[in-house]
C-alpha positions as CSV (number, residue, x, y, z in Angstrom):
1,M,-9.7,-3.7,3.4
2,K,-8.1,-1.6,1.9
3,F,-4.0,-0.1,0.7
4,L,-3.2,3.3,2.3
5,L,0.0,4.6,-0.4
6,V,1.7,7.1,2.5
7,T,3.4,9.8,0.4
8,Q,4.9,13.3,0.3
9,E,5.1,16.0,-2.1
10,V,8.4,15.5,-3.3
11,C,9.4,12.1,-3.2
12,P,10.2,10.4,-7.4
13,R,9.5,7.1,-5.8
14,C,6.4,7.9,-4.4
15,D,5.3,8.4,-8.1
16,R,6.4,5.3,-9.7
17,V,4.3,3.4,-6.7
18,K,1.5,4.7,-7.7
19,K,1.9,3.5,-11.3
20,L,2.6,-0.2,-10.3
21,L,-0.6,0.5,-8.6
22,R,-3.1,1.3,-10.7
23,E,-1.2,-1.3,-13.4
24,L,-1.2,-3.9,-10.4
25,Q,-5.6,-3.2,-9.4
26,E,-5.6,-3.9,-14.2
27,E,-4.7,-7.5,-12.5
28,L,-5.5,-7.8,-9.6
29,D,-9.3,-6.4,-7.4
30,F,-8.4,-4.0,-5.2
31,E,-8.8,-0.4,-3.7
32,W,-6.3,1.7,-3.0
33,E,-5.7,5.4,-1.9
34,E,-3.1,7.7,-1.3
35,V,-2.3,9.6,1.6
36,D,0.0,13.0,2.7
37,M,2.5,11.6,4.9
38,Y,1.7,15.0,6.9
39,E,-1.8,13.7,8.0
40,M,-0.4,10.8,9.8
41,L,2.2,12.3,11.2
42,D,1.6,11.1,15.0
43,T,0.5,7.3,12.8
44,F,4.1,7.6,11.8
45,T,5.8,8.6,15.2
46,Y,4.1,5.3,16.6
47,L,5.1,3.1,14.3
48,G,8.7,4.5,13.8
49,I,8.3,5.4,10.0
50,A,10.4,7.7,8.3
51,T,10.0,7.3,5.5
52,T,8.0,7.5,1.7
53,P,6.4,6.0,0.0
54,V,4.9,3.7,2.9
55,L,2.3,1.0,1.6
56,L,-0.2,-0.1,4.5
57,V,-2.9,-2.3,4.3
58,K,-5.5,-0.6,6.7
59,K,-8.7,-3.0,8.1
60,E,-11.6,-1.7,9.3
61,E,-11.3,0.7,11.9
62,E,-8.5,-1.1,13.2
63,D,-5.7,0.9,14.8
64,L,-1.8,0.9,12.3
65,T,0.5,-1.9,14.0
66,E,3.7,-2.6,12.7
67,E,2.2,-5.6,11.5
68,D,0.3,-3.4,8.6
69,I,2.9,-2.0,6.7
70,V,3.8,-4.2,3.2
71,F,6.7,-1.7,2.3
72,M,8.2,1.3,3.5
73,G,11.2,2.9,1.6
74,E,12.9,1.2,-1.2
75,L,10.0,0.2,-3.7
76,P,9.9,-3.3,-5.1
77,R,9.5,-4.9,-8.3
78,K,6.0,-5.4,-9.6
79,W,6.1,-8.8,-8.9
80,R,6.5,-9.1,-5.5
81,L,4.7,-5.5,-5.4
82,K,1.8,-8.1,-6.9
83,E,2.5,-11.4,-4.7
84,L,2.6,-8.6,-1.4
85,I,-0.8,-7.7,-2.5
86,E,-2.0,-11.1,-3.5
87,S,-1.2,-12.6,-0.2
88,Y,-3.1,-9.7,1.9
89,I,-5.9,-10.4,-0.3
90,N,-5.8,-13.9,-0.1
91,S,-5.6,-13.2,3.5
92,Y,-9.0,-11.6,3.7
93,G,-10.3,-12.9,1.5
94,V,-12.2,-10.0,0.2
95,A,-10.9,-10.4,-3.4
96,Q,-10.2,-12.1,-6.6
97,E,-7.6,-11.4,-10.2
98,V,-9.7,-9.8,-12.4
99,D,-10.9,-11.7,-15.4
100,R,-8.8,-10.0,-18.5
101,R,-11.0,-11.6,-21.4
């Protein structure tokens, strides 16, 4: 499992969420990758997404569904984004909190 951050070139919120994801990687062990919106137009159309940024959960080789949308458009606050990521991590049992001692 990893997270996909779907962005576009002109997107101020996209830059903010990238910064938040990097910060949260210091606290939690998870992977994410950035994907340009235009590489996923078919998926966007299928899921009814019309804005960026979008954070999706990609589970192995499964196709993306509406249930894989963590958030879209409005960026959650850092504490809420951390809760969302933790809930997906706990659901899939793939990562633990990073020990920074």
